[in-house]
C-alpha positions in Angstrom: -6.4 -69.2 -92.8 -9.8 -70.4 -94.1 -10.5 -73.9 -93.1 -12.2 -76.2 -95.8 -15.4 -77.8 -94.5 -15.3 -81.5 -94.0 -16.6 -83.7 -97.0 -20.2 -84.8 -96.8 -19.4 -88.2 -98.1 -16.2 -90.5 -97.6 -13.9 -90.5 -100.7 -14.1 -93.7 -102.3 -17.8 -94.1 -102.3 -19.6 -94.8 -105.4 -23.4 -95.2 -106.1 -23.3 -98.9 -106.0 -21.6 -99.0 -102.6 -24.1 -96.2 -101.1 -26.9 -98.2 -102.1 -25.4 -101.5 -100.7 -24.5 -99.8 -97.2 -27.9 -98.5 -96.7 -30.1 -101.5 -98.0 -27.9 -104.1 -96.2 -29.2 -102.6 -92.9 -32.6 -103.8 -93.9 -31.8 -106.9 -95.9 -29.1 -108.3 -93.7 -30.0 -106.6 -90.4 -26.3 -106.8 -88.8 -27.5 -105.5 -85.4 -30.1 -108.2 -84.7 -29.6 -108.8 -81.1 -29.3 -105.1 -80.2 -32.5 -104.2 -82.1 -34.4 -107.0 -80.5 -33.3 -105.8 -76.9 -34.4 -102.3 -77.9 -37.4 -103.4 -79.4 -38.3 -105.3 -76.2 -37.7 -102.3 -74.1 -39.8 -100.0 -76.2 -42.5 -102.8 -76.2 -42.7 -102.9 -72.6 -43.2 -99.0 -72.5 -45.9 -99.4 -75.2 -47.5 -102.1 -73.0 -47.7 -99.4 -70.1 -49.1 -96.9 -72.6 -51.9 -99.4 -73.5 -52.4 -100.1 -69.9 -52.6 -96.6 -68.8 -55.1 -95.9 -71.8 -57.2 -98.6 -70.8 -57.7 -97.4 -67.1 -58.1 -93.9 -68.6 -61.2 -95.0 -70.6 -62.5 -96.9 -67.5 -62.0 -94.3 -65.0 -61.8 -90.9 -66.8 -59.6 -88.3 -67.5 -59.4 -87.4 -63.7 -56.9 -89.8 -63.1 -54.3 -87.1 -64.3 -55.2 -85.2 -61.3 -56.4 -82.3 -63.2 -58.7 -80.0 -61.5 -61.2 -77.1 -62.5 -58.2 -74.7 -62.6 -55.7 -76.8 -64.4 -57.7 -78.4 -66.8 -54.6 -78.5 -69.2 -51.5 -80.2 -67.4 -49.1 -83.0 -68.5 -51.6 -84.3 -71.4 -51.7 -80.9 -73.2 -48.0 -80.2 -72.3 -47.3 -83.6 -74.0 -49.2 -82.9 -77.0 -47.8 -79.5 -77.5 -44.2 -81.1 -77.0 -44.8 -83.9 -79.3 -46.3 -81.4 -82.1 -43.3 -79.0 -81.4 -41.0 -82.0 -82.0 -42.6 -82.8 -85.2 -42.6 -79.0 -86.3 -39.1 -78.6 -85.7 -38.1 -81.8 -87.6 -40.2 -81.0 -90.6 -38.9 -77.5 -90.5 -35.4 -78.4 -90.6 -36.1 -81.2 -93.6 -38.2 -78.6 -95.5 -35.6 -75.7 -95.2 -32.7 -77.9 -96.2 -34.6 -79.3 -99.3 -36.0 -75.7 -100.2 -32.3 -74.2 -100.1 -31.0 -77.1 -102.1 -28.4 -78.2 -99.5 -26.5 -81.0 -101.0 -25.4 -82.9 -97.9 -29.0 -83.0 -96.5 -29.4 -86.7 -97.2 -29.1 -88.4 -93.6 -30.4 -85.5 -91.9 -33.4 -85.1 -94.1 -34.7 -89.0 -93.7 -34.3 -88.9 -90.2 -36.2 -85.5 -89.6 -38.9 -86.5 -91.7 -39.3 -89.8 -90.1 -39.2 -88.2 -86.6 -41.7 -85.5 -87.9 -44.1 -88.3 -89.0 -44.2 -90.6 -85.9 -44.0 -87.5 -83.5 -47.0 -86.4 -85.2 -48.5 -89.8 -84.7 -47.7 -89.8 -81.0 -49.2 -86.2 -80.6 -52.7 -87.0 -82.4 -53.6 -89.4 -79.7 -53.5 -86.6 -77.0 -56.3 -84.5 -78.3 -58.5 -87.7 -78.6 -57.8 -89.1 -75.1 -58.1 -85.7 -73.7 -61.9 -85.6 -74.7 -63.2 -87.6 -71.8 -65.2 -89.7 -74.2 -62.7 -90.3 -76.9 -64.8 -92.7 -79.0 -66.9 -89.8 -80.1 -63.5 -87.8 -81.5 -65.4 -87.6 -84.8 -67.7 -84.8 -83.4 -65.0 -82.2 -83.9 -65.0 -83.0 -87.4 -67.3 -80.8 -89.7 -69.8 -83.2 -91.2 -73.7 -83.4 -91.5 -74.5 -85.1 -88.3 -78.1 -86.4 -86.9 -78.6 -83.2 -84.8 -78.1 -80.8 -87.5 -75.2 -79.2 -85.6 -71.9 -77.7 -86.4 -68.5 -77.9 -84.4 -67.4 -74.6 -82.9 -65.2 -73.2 -85.4 -64.0 -70.7 -82.8 -62.9 -73.3 -80.4 -59.1 -74.2 -80.2 -60.4 -77.8 -80.0 -61.6 -77.8 -83.5 -58.2 -75.9 -84.4 -56.0 -78.9 -83.0 -58.2 -81.4 -84.8 -57.6 -79.9 -88.2 -54.1 -79.2 -87.4 -53.0 -82.6 -86.5 -55.0 -84.1 -89.5 -53.4 -81.7 -91.9 -50.0 -82.2 -90.2 -50.1 -85.8 -90.4 -51.2 -85.7 -94.1 -48.1 -83.1 -95.1 -45.8 -85.2 -92.8 -46.5 -88.5 -94.3 -46.7 -87.3 -97.9 -43.3 -85.6 -97.7 -41.8 -88.8 -95.9 -43.2 -91.0 -98.7 -42.1 -88.9 -101.7 -38.8 -88.9 -100.4 -38.6 -92.5 -99.5 -40.1 -93.7 -102.8 -36.9 -94.0 -105.1 -35.1 -95.7 -101.9 -37.8 -98.2 -101.5 -37.6 -99.0 -105.3 -33.7 -99.6 -104.6 -34.6 -101.8 -101.6 -37.2 -103.6 -103.8 -34.5 -104.5 -106.7 -31.9 -105.6 -104.3 -34.8 -108.0 -102.4 -35.9 -109.4 -105.8 -32.0 -110.1 -106.6 -31.5 -111.7 -103.1 -35.0 -113.6 -103.5 -33.6 -115.0 -107.2 -30.5 -116.1 -105.5 -31.9 -118.1 -102.7 -34.6 -119.7 -105.1 -31.8 -120.7 -107.1 -29.8 -122.2 -104.3 -33.3 -123.5 -103.0 -32.6 -121.9 -99.5 -35.0 -122.4 -96.7 -36.0 -118.8 -96.5 -36.8 -118.4 -100.2 -40.4 -117.9 -99.5 -40.0 -115.2 -96.9 -37.3 -113.5 -99.1 -39.7 -113.5 -101.9 -42.6 -112.3 -99.8 -40.6 -109.5 -98.7 -39.5 -108.6 -102.3 -43.1 -108.4 -103.1 -43.9 -106.1 -100.3 -41.3 -103.6 -101.3 -42.5 -103.9 -104.7 -46.1 -102.6 -103.5 -44.7 -100.2 -101.6 -42.6 -98.8 -104.4 -45.8 -98.3 -106.5 -44.2 -99.4 -109.9 -41.1 -96.7 -109.6 -38.8 -97.3 -112.4 -36.6 -94.3 -112.1 -37.8 -92.8 -115.4 -36.8 -89.3 -116.2 -40.2 -88.2 -116.2 -40.7 -89.6 -112.6 -37.6 -87.9 -111.3 -39.0 -84.6 -112.7 -42.2 -84.7 -111.3 -41.2 -86.3 -107.9 -38.6 -83.5 -107.6 -41.1 -80.8 -107.9 -43.7 -82.6 -105.7 -40.9 -83.2 -103.0 -40.2 -79.2 -103.1 -43.9 -78.2 -103.0 -44.8 -80.4 -100.2 -41.8 -79.3 -98.2 -43.0 -75.7 -98.9 -46.4 -76.5 -97.8 -45.0 -78.2 -94.5 -42.8 -75.2 -93.7 -46.1 -72.9 -93.9 -48.1 -75.2 -91.9 -45.2 -75.2 -89.1 -45.4 -71.7 -89.0 -49.2 -71.6 -88.8 -49.4 -74.4 -86.2 -47.0 -72.7 -83.8 -48.1 -69.2 -84.1 -51.7 -70.5 -84.1 -51.0 -72.0 -80.5 -49.6 -68.9 -79.4 -52.6 -66.8 -80.8 -54.7 -69.3 -78.9 -53.4 -68.6 -75.5 -53.1 -64.7 -76.1 -56.8 -64.8 -77.0 -57.5 -65.7 -73.2 -57.7 -63.2 -70.3 -55.1 -65.3 -68.4 -52.0 -63.5 -67.2 -48.5 -64.5 -68.6 -49.9 -65.4 -72.0 -49.8 -62.1 -73.7 -46.2 -61.6 -74.5 -45.9 -60.3 -78.2 -42.6 -62.5 -78.2 -44.5 -65.7 -77.7 -45.0 -66.9 -81.4 -41.3 -66.5 -81.9 -40.1 -68.3 -78.7 -42.8 -71.1 -79.5 -41.4 -71.5 -83.0 -37.7 -71.4 -81.6 -38.1 -73.8 -78.8 -40.2 -76.1 -81.3 -37.5 -76.3 -83.8 -34.5 -76.7 -81.3 -36.4 -79.7 -79.6 -36.9 -81.2 -83.1 -33.2 -80.7 -84.1 -32.2 -82.3 -80.7 -34.2 -85.3 -81.3 -33.4 -85.8 -84.8 -29.4 -85.3 -83.8 -29.7 -88.0 -81.3 -31.6 -90.6 -83.3 -28.9 -89.9 -86.1 -26.0 -90.5 -83.7 -27.6 -93.7 -82.5 -28.2 -95.0 -86.0 -24.7 -93.9 -87.0 -23.2 -95.8 -84.1 -25.4 -99.0 -84.0 -25.0 -99.6 -88.0 -21.5 -97.9 -88.7 -22.6 -95.4 -91.2 -20.0 -93.0 -90.3 -18.9 -93.1 -94.1 -22.3 -91.7 -95.0 -23.1 -89.7 -91.7 -19.7 -87.8 -91.8 -18.2 -85.2 -89.3 -19.6 -82.6 -91.6 -23.3 -83.4 -90.7 -22.4 -83.4 -86.9 -20.8 -80.2 -87.3 -23.8 -78.6 -89.1 -26.4 -80.0 -86.7 -24.3 -78.8 -83.7 -24.1 -75.3 -85.3 -27.8 -75.3 -85.9 -28.4 -76.0 -82.2 -25.9 -73.4 -81.0 -27.8 -70.8 -83.1 -31.1 -72.0 -81.7 -29.8 -72.0 -78.3 -28.9 -68.2 -78.3 -31.9 -67.5 -80.0 -33.9 -69.4 -77.0 -31.7 -67.3 -74.5 -32.7 -64.0 -76.3 -36.4 -64.9 -75.8 -35.9 -65.7 -72.3 -34.0 -62.6 -71.4 -36.3 -60.4 -73.4 -39.5 -61.9 -71.8 -38.0 -61.3 -68.4 -36.8 -57.8 -68.9 -40.0 -56.8 -70.7 -42.2 -58.2 -67.9 -40.2 -56.6 -65.0 -39.7 -53.2 -66.9 -43.0 -52.7 -68.7 -45.2 -55.4 -67.7 -48.4 -55.2 -65.5 -48.6 -56.5 -61.6 -50.3 -59.8 -62.9 -47.5 -60.5 -65.4 -44.7 -59.8 -63.0 -46.4 -62.0 -60.4 -46.8 -65.1 -62.9 -43.1 -64.7 -63.8 -42.0 -64.6 -60.1 -44.3 -67.7 -59.3 -42.5 -69.4 -62.3 -38.9 -68.6 -60.9 -39.8 -69.5 -57.0 -43.2 -71.0 -56.7 -44.1 -74.6 -56.5 -43.4 -75.3 -60.1 -40.1 -73.4 -60.2 -38.2 -76.7 -60.9 -39.9 -76.9 -64.5 -39.0 -72.9 -65.1 -35.2 -73.3 -64.3 -35.2 -76.8 -66.3 -36.8 -75.2 -69.3 -34.3 -72.3 -69.2 -31.2 -74.2 -68.3 -32.0 -76.9 -70.6 -32.7 -74.9 -73.7 -29.9 -72.3 -73.3 -26.9 -73.8 -71.3 -26.4 -77.1 -73.3 -26.1 -75.9 -76.7 -23.3 -73.4 -75.8 -20.9 -76.6 -75.6 -20.8 -76.3 -79.4 -18.6 -73.3 -79.2 -16.1 -75.9 -79.2 -15.1 -77.6 -82.5 -14.2 -80.6 -80.8 -17.5 -80.9 -79.2 -19.1 -80.2 -82.4 -17.9 -83.5 -83.9 -18.3 -85.8 -80.9 -21.5 -87.8 -81.5 -21.8 -88.6 -77.8 -22.1 -84.9 -76.9 -24.4 -84.2 -79.9 -26.7 -86.9 -78.5 -26.7 -85.8 -75.0 -27.1 -82.1 -76.0 -30.0 -83.0 -78.2 -31.9 -85.0 -75.3 -31.1 -82.1 -73.0 -32.8 -79.6 -75.1 -35.7 -81.8 -75.5 -36.1 -82.4 -72.0 -36.0 -78.6 -71.5 -38.5 -77.8 -74.1 -41.2 -80.4 -72.3 -40.3 -78.4 -69.1 -41.2 -75.2 -70.9 -44.4 -76.3 -72.1 -45.4 -77.6 -68.5 -44.2 -74.2 -66.9 -46.2 -72.2 -69.4 -49.4 -74.2 -68.8 -49.6 -75.1 -65.2 -48.0 -71.9 -63.5 -50.5 -69.9 -65.2 -53.5 -72.0 -64.8 -53.1 -72.4 -60.9 -53.6 -68.9 -60.0 -55.7 -66.6 -62.2 -57.7 -63.3 -61.3 -60.2 -65.0 -59.2 -59.1 -66.1 -55.7 -61.8 -68.6 -55.8 -60.5 -70.5 -58.8 -57.1 -70.9 -57.4 -56.3 -74.8 -57.0 -52.8 -76.2 -56.5 -51.5 -78.8 -58.9 -49.3 -81.8 -58.3 -48.0 -83.8 -60.8 -49.7 -87.4 -61.0 -48.0 -90.7 -61.8 -50.8 -91.5 -64.3 -49.8 -88.4 -66.2 -46.1 -89.4 -66.3 -47.0 -93.0 -67.2 -49.2 -91.8 -70.2 -46.2 -89.7 -71.6 -43.6 -92.4 -71.1 -46.0 -94.7 -72.8 -46.1 -92.3 -75.7 -42.3 -92.3 -75.9 -42.5 -96.2 -76.0 -45.0 -95.6 -79.0 -42.6 -93.5 -80.7 -39.3 -95.6 -80.1 -41.3 -98.8 -81.2 -42.1 -97.2 -84.6 -38.6 -95.7 -85.0 -37.1 -99.1 -84.4 -39.4 -100.7 -87.0 -38.7 -97.9 -89.7 -34.9 -98.6 -89.0 -35.5 -102.5 -89.2 -37.6 -102.5 -92.6 -36.8 -99.2 -94.4 -33.5 -97.2 -95.5 -32.8 -94.9 -92.4 -30.9 -92.3 -94.7 -31.5 -91.2 -97.9 -29.9 -93.5 -100.8 -30.9 -90.7 -103.4 -29.5 -87.9 -101.7 -26.3 -89.4 -101.0 -25.8 -90.4 -104.3 -26.1 -86.9 -105.7 -22.5 -86.4 -103.9 -20.8 -89.0 -105.6 -18.3 -87.8 -108.1 -18.9 -88.7 -111.8 -15.6 -90.5 -112.1 -16.4 -92.9 -109.0 -19.3 -94.6 -110.8 -18.9 -98.2 -112.0 -16.6 -98.7 -115.0 -18.1 -99.3 -118.3 -18.2 -102.7 -119.8 -17.6 -103.8 -123.3 -20.7 -103.2 -125.9 -22.5 -106.1 -126.6 -25.5 -107.2 -128.2 -27.5 -110.5 -127.8 -27.2 -112.6 -130.7 -30.8 -114.1 -130.7 -33.9 -112.3 -131.1 -37.1 -113.3 -129.6 -40.2 -114.2 -131.7 -42.3 -112.4 -129.6 -43.8 -108.9 -130.8 -41.3 -106.0 -129.9 -42.0 -103.4 -127.5 -38.8 -101.6 -128.2 -35.2 -101.3 -128.0 -33.1 -100.7 -124.8 -29.6 -99.8 -124.0 -27.5 -99.3 -120.8 -25.0 -96.6 -120.1 -22.3 -95.9 -117.3 -23.6 -92.3 -116.7 -26.0 -89.7 -117.2 -24.0 -87.8 -119.6 -23.8 -90.8 -121.9 -27.4 -91.5 -121.7 -28.1 -87.8 -122.5 -25.9 -88.1 -125.6 -27.6 -91.0 -126.7 -31.3 -89.7 -126.2 -30.1 -86.6 -128.1 -29.1 -88.6 -131.1 -32.5 -90.3 -131.2 -34.6 -87.2 -130.6 -35.3 -86.6 -134.2 -37.4 -90.0 -134.2 -39.4 -88.9 -131.3 -42.4 -88.7 -133.8 -42.4 -92.3 -134.4 -41.1 -93.7 -131.1 -41.5 -92.9 -127.5 -38.1 -92.3 -125.8 -37.4 -92.5 -121.9 -34.4 -92.7 -119.6 -34.0 -94.7 -116.4 -31.4 -94.1 -113.8 -30.6 -94.1 -109.9 -30.6 -90.3 -109.7 -32.6 -87.4 -111.2 -31.4 -86.8 -114.7 -32.1 -83.1 -115.7 -29.6 -83.5 -118.6 -32.1 -85.8 -120.3 -35.2 -83.5 -120.2 -34.4 -81.5 -123.2 -33.9 -84.7 -125.5 -37.0 -86.3 -123.9 -39.2 -83.0 -124.5 -40.1 -82.9 -120.8 -39.0 -79.3 -120.4 -41.6 -76.9 -118.7 -43.7 -79.7 -117.3 -45.1 -78.3 -113.8 -47.4 -79.5 -111.1 -47.4 -76.0 -109.4 -50.9 -75.3 -110.8 -52.1 -78.4 -109.1 -50.8 -77.5 -105.6 -52.0 -73.8 -105.9 -55.5 -75.1 -107.1 -56.0 -77.3 -104.5 -54.5 -75.3 -101.7 -56.7 -72.2 -102.8 -59.8 -74.2 -103.4 -59.5 -76.0 -100.2 -58.7 -73.0 -98.0 -61.6 -71.1 -99.6 -63.9 -73.8 -99.3 -63.2 -74.3 -95.4 -63.4 -70.5 -94.7 -66.8 -70.2 -96.7 -68.2 -73.4 -94.3 -66.7 -71.5 -91.3 -68.6 -68.5 -92.4 -72.0 -70.1 -93.1 -72.0 -72.4 -90.3 -71.1 -70.0 -87.6 -72.7 -66.8 -89.1 -75.9 -68.1 -90.6 -76.8 -71.8 -90.1 -75.7 -72.2 -86.6 -75.5 -69.3 -84.6 -73.9 -69.7 -81.2 -72.1 -67.0 -79.6 -69.1 -67.6 -77.5 -66.6 -65.6 -75.3 -68.3 -62.5 -76.6 -66.9 -63.0 -80.2 -69.0 -61.5 -83.0 -70.9 -63.8 -85.5 -68.1 -63.1 -88.4 -65.0 -64.0 -86.2 -62.7 -64.0 -89.3 -59.7 -64.1 -87.4 -60.8 -67.3 -85.7 -61.6 -68.7 -89.2 -58.1 -68.2 -90.6 -56.1 -70.5 -88.4 -58.2 -73.7 -89.5 -58.6 -72.6 -93.0 -54.9 -72.1 -93.6 -54.0 -75.5 -92.1 -56.8 -77.0 -94.3 -55.4 -75.4 -97.3 -52.1 -77.0 -96.6 -54.0 -80.4 -96.3 -55.7 -80.0 -99.7 -52.7 -78.6 -101.5 -50.6 -81.7 -100.4 -53.2 -84.1 -101.4 -53.5 -82.3 -104.8 -49.7 -82.7 -105.3 -49.7 -86.3 -104.3 -52.5 -87.3 -106.8 -50.7 -85.2 -109.4 -47.5 -87.2 -108.8 -49.1 -90.6 -109.1 -51.5 -89.5 -112.3 -48.8 -87.8 -114.3 -46.5 -90.8 -113.7 -48.9 -93.3 -114.3 -48.4 -94.9 -110.9 -49.0 -97.2 -109.3 -48.1 -99.8 -112.2 -46.6 -102.8 -110.7 -45.9 -104.4 -114.1 -44.1 -102.6 -117.2 -42.2 -103.8 -120.1 -39.3 -101.8 -118.9 -38.5 -104.3 -116.2 -37.9 -106.9 -118.9 -34.9 -105.0 -120.0 -32.0 -107.1 -119.1 -29.9 -106.2 -115.8 -32.7 -103.5 -115.4 -32.5 -103.9 -111.5 -29.2 -102.1 -111.7 -31.2 -99.0 -112.9 -31.7 -98.5 -109.0 -27.9 -99.1 -108.3 -25.4 -97.5 -110.7 -26.6 -98.0 -114.4 -28.6 -95.8 -116.8 -30.8 -97.2 -119.4 -32.5 -95.8 -122.7 -35.8 -97.3 -123.6 -37.2 -96.7 -127.1 -40.8 -97.8 -127.4 -41.9 -98.7 -131.0 -45.4 -97.2 -131.8 -47.6 -99.7 -133.5 -45.7 -101.9 -136.1 -43.1 -99.2 -136.4 -39.9 -101.0 -138.1 -37.5 -98.5 -136.3 -35.5 -101.2 -134.2 -32.9 -101.5 -136.8 -32.4 -97.8 -137.2 -32.2 -97.3 -133.6 -29.6 -100.0 -133.1 -27.5 -98.6 -136.0 -27.7 -95.1 -134.8 -26.7 -96.1 -131.2 -23.9 -98.3 -132.3 -22.4 -95.5 -134.5 -22.0 -93.1 -131.6 -18.5 -92.6 -130.5 -16.8 -94.2 -127.4 -17.6 -91.8 -124.5 -20.2 -89.8 -126.7 -23.2 -92.0 -126.1 -22.2 -95.5 -127.1 -24.1 -97.9 -125.0 -22.6 -100.8 -123.0 -25.4 -103.2 -124.5 -28.4 -103.2 -126.9 -31.2 -105.4 -126.5 -34.7 -105.8 -128.1 -37.5 -105.9 -125.4 -40.5 -108.1 -126.2 -44.0 -106.8 -125.1 
C-alpha cells in the first residue's frame, strides 16, 4: 500500500489566514518574554566576542596559541565551518527553488537566512586572521600608492573574493525572496497604524514609524503582474548563481589544500566530501532553527509534518553519503596510499587529536541513521538534536583536517604540538553569539517563513468569498488616473483583463495580487520578457574582466613568482574569476529587477485604489491607466459590468484620481 505524503499546509488555511499568522509574529510578538531572555543570552555571547576581538587587536593572533607549524587552527576551522553552513543552507534553498518544489516556503526562508547570517559570521575570520585587520583592503585589487597588485595565486585572495561574492549572492537571494512578504507586512503595519491613530493610542507614533520603515524596505512593491514575473525570474537566476558559487567555493577549498605538499590533503574524494559535509551541516542548522521557530511561535499549521519528514530524509541521505566518503578515504589510504598518508590517518585515529576525528565520524554518520524510523522523522525534538549533532561533527571534521596534518609534516624540525587555547574557543563561541543575535532580530522584525510560497499551496476554493458588486456613487473632481476593479481570484482577474485587452493601445492595463499571476501575462502583453540576457552579460563580463586582470597583473605588470608556479598560472586564476562572475551576474540581475519594475517607487497612484491594502492579503485588482485625456473610463466600466458572474465581473469598480 502506497502511503500518501502528508499535506504541506493544514486544511482550512486561506491566503488571509496565512498572512495574518506570519505577520502576527512581527506585529504582535506573542513570545515577548521568551525572546528577550534568548536575546539577552545571545547578547552576552556577543559581548564575549567583542571582548575577545579587542584583546586580539591589542595582543595579536598569538592569543590563539597558533605556532609556526599550525598557522591554521580554530580560526580557519571556524571560518571553514561557518562558510560550510552557509553553503549548505544556500544550496538547499537554491535547489528546492530550481526544482519548483511546492512545499519549500518554510524551508527556503530559514535556509536563506541561515546562509546570509552564517556568511556574515564567516566573513569576520579572514579579516581578524590577518594580524593587522585594519589593512584588510590590501587584499582587494585596487591601484594602491605603491603600484602593487595582490597575489592572485594566493588562497588568501581567493577567500576575500569568495566571501564578498557569497555575501552579495546570499543577500540578494534573501532580499528577493523576502520582498513581497515585506510588502504584506507593510500593509498590515499601515492598517494597524491607522487603527491606532483613529483610537488615539499612545503607541500610534511608533506604529506609524514602523509602517514607514517597512514601506522603505518594500521599495514600493505593489504586487503587479510585471513585478511578479521579473521577480520570479530574478529569484531563480540568483538561486542558480548561488548553487554554482557553492560548488566553486567548496571545491576551490579542496583544490587549495591539494595544491600543497602536505600529507593527507591529496585525496581525490576531498571535493566531494567537503561539499557533502557542508550541505549536511547547513541542513542540520536549518532544521534546528526551523524546529525552534515552529515550537516557540506555534506554526505547526504552516511548518507541517511533511516539512519535518523531508528534512529528516535529506539528512539521512547526506549522512549515508558522509559515511561513504569516510569509508572510501580510509580504505583507499590503507590499501593504495603512501606511507605519509597512512601515517596521517593513523594520527587522526589515535593521536593527540583523535577526539576530533571520532567526533567528526560519529557526529556526521550515526545521528542521521535515526531517521530510518518514520516516528523519528516526525519528531521536532529529534530533528533539532540530530541537526545540532551533525553541525558539531562538521566542525570537528574541519579541526581534524587542519590541525592533525599541520602538526607533523615531512620535516621533523617543523613538527610542533598544538593544544586548543581558550581564546580560540571564546572567539568561536562569540561568533555563535553574533549569529544567534542576528537570527533573533530577524525573527522579531521580519517574516520567519515565506508567506508567498505558502500561499501557493492554498486551494482556489479556500480564498475569501466574493462580496457584492458595488460602485462609488460620487466621482471626484480631480483629473482621473484610471479605473480600478477588485476580484476574488486570479482567474476572475485574468478574464477581466482579457476582456479589456483590445483597448491596450489606448490604456495601460495592469494587475495586482498577493501571489504570482501567470494567467494574466498574455492579456497584459508581458509574455516573452526575460532578464536572462542581463545575468549572462553581467556574469560573462565580470568573469572575463577579472580573469584578464589576473593575467595582466601577474604575468606582465607585477611579476612575482611564488611556489614555483609559472607566470601564467591559469588554474589559480579560474577560482576567483568564477566567484567574481557570480558576483557581477547577481548585481546585474538585481539591477534589472529594480529597473524593469521601476523600483523603488514609494508613491504610486495604485495605492489610492480603495481597499488596495488587500492586494497583499487575498484580493486581486485590475488597474486601467488612462493615457492623457482619453475618455475611456465609462467604456471600461460598462465592459467590466457586463461580464458574467464568475467570468470576470468585479466585486467593485472605482475611478482613481491622479
